[in-house]
C-alpha positions in Angstrom: 0.0 0.0 0.0 2.0 3.1 -1.2 0.1 5.7 0.8 -2.5 5.8 3.6 -6.1 6.1 2.2 -7.9 9.3 2.9 -10.3 7.5 5.2 -7.5 7.2 7.8 -5.3 10.1 7.0 -8.3 12.5 7.5 -8.5 11.1 11.1 -5.2 12.7 11.9 -1.5 11.9 12.3 -2.0 9.3 15.0 -4.3 7.2 12.8 -2.0 7.7 9.8 1.0 6.5 11.7 -0.9 3.5 13.2 -2.0 2.4 9.7 1.5 2.6 8.4 2.8 0.6 11.4 0.2 -2.1 10.8 1.4 -2.7 7.2 5.1 -2.3 7.9 5.6 -3.8 11.4 2.6 -6.0 12.0 2.4 -7.7 8.5 5.7 -9.3 7.7 4.8 -11.5 4.7 5.1 -9.3 1.6 2.3 -11.3 -0.2 -0.1 -10.8 2.8 0.9 -7.2 3.0 0.0 -6.7 -0.7 -3.3 -8.5 -0.4 -4.4 -6.8 2.8 -3.3 -3.4 1.4 -5.5 -3.9 -1.6 -8.4 -5.0 0.6 -8.1 -2.0 2.9 -7.7 0.4 0.0 -10.8 -0.9 -1.7 -12.8 -0.6 1.5 -11.5 3.0 2.1 -12.5 4.0 -1.5 -16.0 2.6 -1.0 -16.3 4.7 2.2 -15.2 7.8 0.4 -17.8 7.2 -2.4 -20.5 7.0 0.2 -19.3 9.9 2.3 -18.4 7.8 5.4 -15.7 8.9 7.7 -13.8 6.8 10.2 -15.8 8.2 13.1 -19.1 7.1 11.5 -18.1 3.4 11.0 -20.3 0.9 12.6 -21.1 -2.8 12.1 -24.1 -2.0 9.8 -21.8 0.0 7.4 -19.1 -2.7 7.3 -21.8 -5.3 6.7 -23.2 -3.2 3.9 -19.7 -3.1 2.3 -19.4 -6.9 2.7 -22.7 -7.4 1.0 -21.7 -5.0 -1.9 -18.3 -6.8 -2.2 -20.0 -10.2 -2.5 -21.7 -9.0 -5.7 -18.3 -8.4 -7.4 -15.8 -10.9 -6.1 -15.7 -14.6 -5.1 -16.6 -15.7 -1.5 -13.0 -16.5 -0.5 -12.0 -13.0 -1.6 -14.8 -11.5 0.5 -13.6 -13.4 3.5 -10.0 -12.3 3.0 -11.1 -8.6 2.7 -13.1 -8.8 5.8 -10.2 -10.4 7.7 -7.9 -7.6 6.6 -10.4 -4.9 7.6 -11.1 -6.6 11.0 -7.4 -7.0 11.7 -6.5 -3.4 10.9 -9.3 -2.1 13.1 -8.2 -4.3 15.9 -4.8 -2.7 15.6 -6.4 0.8 15.6 -8.4 0.0 18.7 -5.3 -1.2 20.6 -3.5 2.0 19.5 -6.5 4.0 20.9 -7.3 5.5 17.5 -10.8 4.0 17.6 -13.1 3.2 20.6 -14.3 -0.1 19.1 -13.8 -2.4 16.1 -16.8 -1.9 13.7 -16.0 -5.1 11.9 -15.6 -7.4 14.9 -19.3 -8.5 14.9 -19.7 -8.7 11.1 -19.9 -12.2 9.8 -18.6 -13.1 6.4 -20.3 -15.4 3.9 -20.3 -19.1 4.6 -17.8 -21.0 2.5 -17.0 -24.6 2.9 -14.4 -26.3 0.7 -14.1 -30.1 0.6 -11.9 -30.4 -2.5 -9.5 -27.8 -4.0 -9.8 -26.4 -7.5 -6.1 -26.6 -8.3 -5.5 -28.5 -11.6 -3.8 -31.8 -11.0 -1.7 -33.8 -13.5 -1.8 -37.6 -13.7 1.6 -39.1 -12.9 2.2 -40.0 -16.5 1.5 -36.4 -17.6 3.9 -35.0 -15.1 6.5 -37.5 -16.2 6.0 -36.4 -19.9 6.4 -32.8 -19.0 9.6 -33.4 -17.1 11.0 -35.6 -19.8 10.2 -33.1 -22.5 12.5 -30.5 -21.0 15.6 -30.0 -23.0 18.4 -30.4 -20.4 21.2 -29.6 -22.8 20.8 -26.0 -21.7 21.2 -24.4 -18.3 17.7 -23.1 -18.6 16.4 -26.6 -19.1 18.4 -27.9 -16.2 17.2 -25.1 -13.9 13.5 -25.6 -14.9 13.6 -29.4 -14.4 15.2 -29.0 -11.0 12.8 -26.3 -9.9 9.7 -28.3 -11.0 11.2 -31.4 -9.5 11.6 -29.8 -6.1 8.0 -28.6 -6.2 6.5 -31.9 -7.1 8.7 -34.2 -5.0 8.6 -32.1 -1.8 5.1 -30.6 -2.1 6.7 -27.2 -1.7 5.1 -23.8 -2.3 6.7 -21.9 -5.2 7.5 -19.0 -2.8 9.4 -21.3 -0.5 11.3 -22.8 -3.5 12.4 -19.6 -5.1 13.4 -18.3 -1.6 16.0 -21.1 -1.2 19.7 -20.5 -1.2 22.3 -23.1 -2.2 22.9 -23.9 1.4 19.3 -25.0 1.8 20.1 -28.1 -0.2 22.4 -29.9 2.2 23.6 -33.4 3.4 22.5 -34.8 6.7 23.7 -38.3 7.5 23.5 -40.4 4.4 20.7 -38.4 2.8 20.4 -34.9 1.2 17.7 -32.6 2.5 15.8 -29.5 1.4 15.2 -26.6 3.8 12.3 -24.3 3.1 11.6 -20.9 4.7 7.8 -20.8 5.1 5.4 -18.1 6.2 5.9 -16.6 9.7 9.6 -17.2 9.6 9.1 -21.0 10.0 11.7 -23.4 8.7 10.6 -26.7 7.2 13.0 -29.5 6.1 12.3 -32.7 4.1 14.6 -35.4 2.7 15.2 -35.2 -1.1 13.5 -37.6 -3.4 16.2 -39.4 -5.6 14.8 -37.9 -8.8 14.9 -34.4 -7.4 18.4 -35.0 -6.1 19.6 -36.0 -9.5 17.9 -32.9 -11.1 19.5 -30.6 -8.5 23.0 -32.2 -8.8 23.0 -31.9 -12.6 21.8 -28.3 -12.4 24.3 -27.2 -9.8 27.2 -28.9 -11.6 26.6 -27.0 -14.9 25.7 -23.8 -13.1 28.9 -23.9 -11.1 27.4 -22.7 -7.9 27.5 -25.8 -5.8 30.5 -24.7 -3.8 28.9 -21.5 -2.6 26.2 -21.2 0.1 24.4 -18.0 0.8 23.4 -17.2 -2.8 20.1 -17.9 -4.6 19.7 -21.5 -5.6 17.3 -20.8 -8.5 18.3 -17.7 -10.5 16.6 -15.8 -13.3 17.7 -15.9 -16.9 19.0 -13.1 -19.1 18.0 -12.4 -22.7 20.6 -14.9 -23.8 19.0 -17.6 -21.6 21.9 -17.7 -19.2 21.8 -17.5 -15.4 22.1 -14.2 -13.7 22.9 -13.5 -10.0 19.3 -12.4 -9.4 16.9 -14.7 -7.6 14.1 -16.0 -9.9 10.7 -14.4 -9.1 7.6 -16.6 -8.6 5.9 -14.9 -11.6 8.8 -16.0 -13.8 8.3 -19.5 -12.5 4.6 -19.3 -13.4 5.4 -18.2 -17.0 8.0 -21.0 -17.3 5.5 -23.7 -16.0 2.9 -22.6 -18.5 5.4 -22.5 -21.3 6.6 -26.0 -20.4 3.0 -27.2 -20.2 2.2 -25.9 -23.7 5.3 -27.6 -25.1 4.1 -30.9 -23.6 0.6 -30.4 -25.0 -0.9 -30.2 -21.6 -3.7 -27.8 -20.4 -2.6 -24.2 -20.1 -4.5 -23.8 -16.8 -1.6 -25.5 -15.0 0.2 -23.3 -12.5 2.9 -23.6 -9.8 0.4 -25.0 -7.3 -0.4 -27.8 -9.7 2.9 -29.5 -8.8 2.1 -29.4 -5.1 -1.3 -31.0 -5.7 0.1 -33.5 -8.2 2.8 -34.6 -5.8 0.4 -35.1 -2.9 -2.1 -36.9 -5.1 0.6 -39.3 -6.5 1.8 -40.0 -2.9 -1.7 -40.8 -1.6 -2.5 -42.9 -4.7 0.5 -45.1 -4.0 -0.6 -45.8 -0.4 1.0 -42.8 1.4 -0.6 -41.7 4.7 -2.5 -38.4 4.8 -0.8 -37.5 8.1 2.7 -38.0 6.4 1.6 -36.0 3.4 0.6 -33.2 5.8 4.0 -33.3 7.4 5.9 -33.2 4.1 3.7 -30.3 2.8 4.1 -28.4 6.1 0.3 -28.0 6.5 -1.1 -27.1 9.9 -4.2 -29.2 9.4 -4.8 -32.5 7.5 -8.0 -30.9 6.1 -5.8 -28.6 4.1 -3.8 -31.5 2.7 -7.0 -33.3 1.8 -8.0 -30.4 -0.5 -5.1 -31.4 -2.7 -6.1 -35.1 -2.8 -7.7 -36.1 -6.1 -7.5 -39.9 -5.6 -11.3 -40.1 -5.5 -11.7 -38.4 -8.9 -11.2 -41.5 -11.0 -13.6 -43.6 -8.7 -16.3 -40.9 -9.1 -15.9 -40.9 -12.9 -16.2 -44.7 -13.0 -19.4 -44.5 -11.0 -20.9 -41.9 -13.3 -20.1 -44.0 -16.3 -22.5 -46.6 -14.9 -25.3 -44.4 -15.9 -26.0 -46.2 -19.2 -28.9 -44.6 -21.2 
């Protein structure tokens, strides 16, 4: 959020400073900061359009905004926006800028998810995509290693691109991967033998295996050579879609597809849900279950029994 919305700046220097502190000191994750900043900015703009000042805010007004927002964005987005507004106002109440939180009693729309919407590849499709990558180039070696880490460790793309060379390390007889997750949490998993091969071949050609505190996965310049800059998650998304098109796979595949594909393949082969949860670093097994598509094929078989 580049500047404090007028809804808060009009309330004085104390309110302005408190809002800035919320987004700089309270929200540490840059992705969360961006999402919450967008949500608060949209709410403030709506208040300005309706001539509502901060001193006039009450639950009915916030509820009216939530109702309005629900007509334009999906339910999960509404819930995220309400969470951002509620959290900010809590911070303003604690800082004695407001006497009460006008969003505290406002309920968001009910939303129950039993299965995620992330596209998932069959094991054979994932194998075809990986095998189709031309590994005679450093770009191909990097891309195969990056995708391999995502699918074989169930890792989030943000955690993968945040890795340094030292986050791929030996422990005992095995090599491990260390991910830096949300909330400054560290999460380590042993490396699958395929991912280990991909990483070793990439590091050998890249010539960065002997260093430590430098980005593991780097961006490419216009000559398709590695730079010193850490690859951005948006670059990874573009790469994944390009690789999917080259393998004649659907273009709705994204980075999260590899997380869901790995979890589904693991569970299909008899893996335990609790272990998949531990590998993925999920707080709850319900979250892990959202990535499980092992029942899709069974459901389709049952539907095909409807012979007309």
